[in-house]
C-alpha positions in Angstrom: 45.1 -20.1 228.5 42.6 -22.9 229.3 44.0 -26.3 228.1 42.7 -29.9 228.9 46.4 -30.7 229.4 46.9 -27.8 231.9 43.6 -29.0 233.9 45.5 -32.4 234.4 48.6 -30.8 235.7 46.4 -28.3 237.9 44.7 -31.5 239.6 48.1 -32.9 240.2 49.5 -29.9 241.7 46.3 -29.6 243.9 48.0 -32.3 246.0 50.4 -31.0 248.6 52.5 -33.9 248.3 52.9 -33.7 244.7 54.1 -30.1 245.1 56.5 -31.3 247.4 57.8 -33.9 244.9 58.3 -31.2 242.3 60.2 -29.0 244.7 62.4 -31.6 246.1 63.6 -32.8 242.7 63.3 -29.6 240.5 63.5 -26.5 242.7 66.3 -24.1 241.8 69.7 -25.2 243.5 69.7 -24.5 247.3 66.0 -23.8 247.7 64.6 -27.3 248.7 67.1 -27.6 251.7 65.5 -24.4 253.2 61.8 -25.3 253.0 59.5 -26.3 255.6 57.2 -28.6 253.9 55.0 -28.9 257.0 54.1 -25.4 256.4 52.9 -26.1 252.6 49.5 -24.7 252.0 47.5 -23.9 248.8 46.4 -20.3 248.1 43.0 -19.7 246.7 41.7 -16.9 244.6 41.3 -15.6 241.1 44.0 -13.4 240.3 43.4 -10.3 237.8 46.1 -9.4 235.9 46.4 -5.4 234.8 44.9 -6.5 231.5 41.8 -7.8 233.4 42.3 -11.5 232.5 41.3 -13.9 235.3 44.2 -16.4 235.8 42.0 -19.4 237.4 44.1 -22.1 235.8 47.6 -21.6 237.3 48.4 -23.0 240.6 49.6 -20.9 243.8 51.1 -22.4 247.1 52.8 -20.8 249.9 55.5 -22.3 252.3 58.1 -20.9 254.8 61.5 -20.7 254.1 63.9 -20.1 257.0 60.9 -18.9 258.9 59.6 -16.5 256.2 56.5 -17.5 254.1 57.1 -17.4 250.5 54.7 -17.8 247.4 55.0 -20.4 244.8 53.6 -19.5 241.5 53.3 -22.5 239.2 52.3 -21.6 235.6 51.5 -24.3 233.2 52.5 -23.8 229.6 51.4 -26.2 227.1 51.1 -24.1 223.9 52.5 -25.5 220.7 55.0 -22.6 220.5 57.4 -20.9 222.7 55.9 -17.5 223.9 59.0 -15.2 224.0 56.8 -12.8 226.0 56.7 -15.2 228.8 58.6 -12.9 231.3 56.1 -10.1 230.7 53.3 -12.3 231.3 54.8 -13.6 234.6 55.5 -10.3 235.5 51.8 -9.5 235.2 50.8 -12.7 237.2 53.2 -12.0 240.1 51.7 -8.4 240.3 48.4 -9.5 240.1 49.2 -12.0 242.8 50.7 -9.1 245.3 47.8 -7.1 244.4 45.2 -9.9 245.5 47.4 -10.1 248.8 47.4 -6.7 249.5 43.6 -6.0 248.9 42.7 -9.0 250.6 44.9 -7.6 253.6 46.7 -10.8 253.7 50.0 -9.0 253.7 50.7 -5.4 254.9 53.0 -3.4 252.4 54.2 -1.5 255.4 55.9 -4.8 256.7 57.1 -5.7 253.3 56.0 -7.9 250.5 56.7 -11.6 250.6 59.1 -13.2 248.0 57.5 -15.0 245.1 59.2 -18.0 243.2 57.7 -18.0 239.5 58.0 -21.5 238.1 57.0 -22.1 234.5 56.5 -25.6 233.7 56.7 -26.3 229.8 55.6 -29.4 227.9 56.3 -28.3 224.3 58.3 -30.5 221.9 60.5 -27.6 220.7 63.2 -26.7 223.3 62.7 -23.3 224.9 65.6 -21.1 224.0 64.4 -17.6 225.2 65.3 -15.7 228.3 63.3 -16.2 231.4 64.4 -12.7 232.5 62.2 -9.7 231.7 65.3 -7.3 232.0 66.7 -9.0 229.2 63.9 -8.2 226.7 64.2 -4.3 227.2 66.3 -2.8 224.5 69.7 -1.4 225.1 69.6 2.1 226.9 71.7 4.5 228.7 73.0 3.1 232.0 71.4 6.1 233.7 67.9 4.3 232.9 68.9 0.9 234.2 67.7 1.1 237.7 64.3 2.1 236.5 63.8 -1.0 234.6 61.9 -4.1 236.1 63.7 -7.1 237.2 62.0 -10.5 237.4 63.0 -14.0 236.3 61.2 -17.1 236.3 62.3 -20.7 236.9 61.9 -22.6 233.9 61.2 -26.5 233.7 61.2 -27.6 230.1 60.4 -31.3 230.6 61.5 -32.3 227.3 64.9 -31.1 228.0 65.4 -33.9 230.7 66.5 -37.4 228.9 64.7 -40.5 229.8 67.7 -41.9 231.3 68.2 -39.0 233.7 64.6 -38.9 234.8 64.5 -42.7 235.4 67.8 -42.4 237.4 65.8 -39.9 239.7 63.4 -42.6 240.8 60.7 -40.0 241.9 57.0 -39.6 240.9 57.2 -36.1 239.4 60.3 -37.2 237.2 58.2 -40.2 236.1 55.3 -38.1 235.2 57.8 -35.9 233.0 59.3 -39.1 231.6 55.7 -40.2 230.3 55.1 -36.9 228.7 57.5 -37.6 226.1 57.3 -41.2 224.9 58.1 -41.9 221.4 56.0 -45.1 220.7 54.0 -47.6 222.5 57.0 -49.6 223.7 58.5 -46.4 225.1 55.1 -45.5 226.9 55.0 -49.1 228.4 58.4 -48.6 229.9 57.4 -45.0 231.2 54.2 -46.4 232.7 56.2 -49.2 234.5 58.6 -46.4 235.7 55.8 -44.4 237.0 54.2 -47.3 238.8 57.4 -48.2 240.4 58.2 -44.5 241.4 54.6 -44.4 243.1 54.8 -47.6 244.9 58.2 -46.8 246.3 57.4 -43.0 247.3 57.1 -42.1 251.1 53.9 -40.4 249.9 52.3 -43.3 248.3 49.2 -43.2 250.3 48.2 -39.8 249.5 49.2 -39.8 246.0 48.7 -42.8 244.3 45.0 -42.4 243.3 45.6 -39.0 242.1 48.6 -40.1 240.0 46.7 -43.0 238.5 43.8 -40.9 237.4 46.2 -38.3 236.0 47.5 -41.4 233.9 44.3 -42.5 232.9 43.4 -38.9 231.7 46.8 -38.6 229.7 46.6 -42.1 228.2 42.9 -41.1 226.8 44.2 -38.4 225.0 47.9 -39.8 223.9 46.1 -43.1 222.6 42.5 -42.4 221.6 40.1 -45.5 221.9 42.5 -47.2 224.4 40.5 -49.4 226.8 41.0 -47.9 230.3 41.0 -50.1 233.3 39.4 -49.3 236.6 41.2 -47.3 239.0 41.5 -49.9 241.4 42.9 -52.2 238.9 45.5 -49.9 237.8 46.6 -49.4 241.5 47.4 -53.2 241.7 50.0 -52.8 238.9 50.8 -51.9 235.4 50.8 -55.3 233.7 47.0 -55.0 232.8 47.5 -51.8 231.3 50.5 -52.7 229.3 48.4 -55.6 227.9 45.8 -53.3 226.9 48.3 -51.0 225.0 49.4 -54.1 223.2 46.0 -54.8 222.1 45.3 -51.0 221.2 48.3 -51.3 219.1 47.5 -54.2 217.3 44.3 -52.9 216.7 45.5 -49.6 215.3 47.9 -51.4 213.0 45.2 -53.5 211.6 42.8 -50.6 211.2 45.6 -49.0 209.4 46.4 -51.7 207.1 42.5 -51.9 206.4 42.2 -48.3 205.6 45.3 -48.3 203.4 43.8 -51.4 201.2 40.6 -49.5 201.0 42.1 -46.3 199.5 44.5 -48.2 197.3 41.5 -50.4 195.9 39.5 -47.1 195.5 42.3 -45.3 193.8 42.9 -48.3 191.3 39.1 -48.5 190.5 38.9 -44.8 189.8 42.1 -45.0 187.5 40.6 -47.8 185.5 37.0 -47.0 185.5 36.5 -43.4 186.3 33.9 -42.4 189.1 33.0 -45.1 191.8 29.4 -45.7 192.4 28.2 -45.0 196.0 27.1 -48.5 196.6 30.7 -49.8 195.8 32.4 -47.3 198.1 30.1 -48.6 200.8 31.0 -52.3 200.3 34.5 -51.3 200.2 34.0 -49.7 203.4 32.5 -52.7 205.3 34.8 -55.4 203.9 37.3 -57.2 205.7 41.1 -57.2 204.6 41.1 -60.6 202.9 38.2 -59.5 200.7 39.6 -56.1 200.0 42.9 -57.9 198.7 40.7 -60.3 196.6 38.8 -57.3 195.1 42.2 -55.6 194.3 43.7 -58.7 192.5 40.4 -58.8 190.4 40.6 -55.3 189.6 44.0 -55.4 187.9 42.7 -57.0 184.8 38.9 -56.7 185.1 37.1 -55.6 181.8 34.7 -53.3 183.9 34.2 -52.3 187.7 30.9 -54.6 187.7 33.0 -57.8 187.3 35.4 -56.9 189.9 32.6 -57.2 192.6 30.8 -60.2 190.8 31.6 -63.7 192.2 33.5 -66.0 190.1 31.4 -69.1 189.1 32.9 -72.3 190.6 
C-alpha cells in the first residue's frame, strides 16, 4: 500500500511534535492525560507480516503511559474504497511488530509484551461504516469457542467525519491538516489554508513543525491543484496571503482554459455536423486560436456554404 498521499503523511508523522499534536487532539478518550510526551520516540525497522509483506510505509512510535512503554502503530489508509478486512490486516501488522520486538530482543516475552495502540487514519470520501474489531468479523459460533477467538480493535480516525466547523473550533495543527484534506472548492481551500497558517503560528511547537507543515502543504496543493505556482518555502512561512493570490490566479486561468476548450470542442462539433471530417490543418488552427477568434469562427460556421469560407478572412 504505497501511495504518494501516504508518503506525505509519513513525513508529517516523522516529527515528534506532530505525533503529539495528533494524540493530544484525537487519541481515544482518557489516553492523552496519561501519556508522558517527554518519552516519545520513533521505532524504526521493516516489519514483516505473516504473509511476508514488508510494512515500510506505516509509522511506529513508542511512549510511556503511567510509567509503562506502549507502542503506537499509525496505519495510513488512503485507498478509494473501504477495506472491510482492515481488522485482519491490523492484527497481522501488530503481530509483525511483536515479532520484530521479540526477535530483536527489545522485549522479553517472559516479562510480558508491551501494549499497542493501533490507529488507522482514513482519508476517503466515503464514510467508514465497518467494524474496527476483528472479533466482530468472525461468524457466529458456539459459546465454547469464544475464548479462543482473536480480539483486536483499532482506533479509527475517519477525517471526513469531522465537520469543518468542528475542526476549526479545535484550533490545533492536526485538526487544520484534516480540515484542509476535504475542501470543496478554491474558496474553501483558501479558508482551510488560512486556518492552517493560524494554527501553526499559534502552536506551542511552531519552531519545530512550521517548515514540515508548510512543506506538506506544498506537496498536497501540487496534487489538489495541478499547475498551481508554488511559492518558496520561506515565503509561505511569512503568511498565506501570497498563496491565496496564487490560488485565485490559478482558478481564473483554469476557468479561462475551460471556456477555451469548450469553445474549441463546440466549434469542431458544429463543423463536423455541417461539413463532415475536419482537415488536420483546421484542427491545428482551432487548437492555437484565442477565445475571441473561436467565437468569430463559430458565428461564421452557422451559415457558411463550406468549411473553407469559415476560415477565409472577410473582405473589408
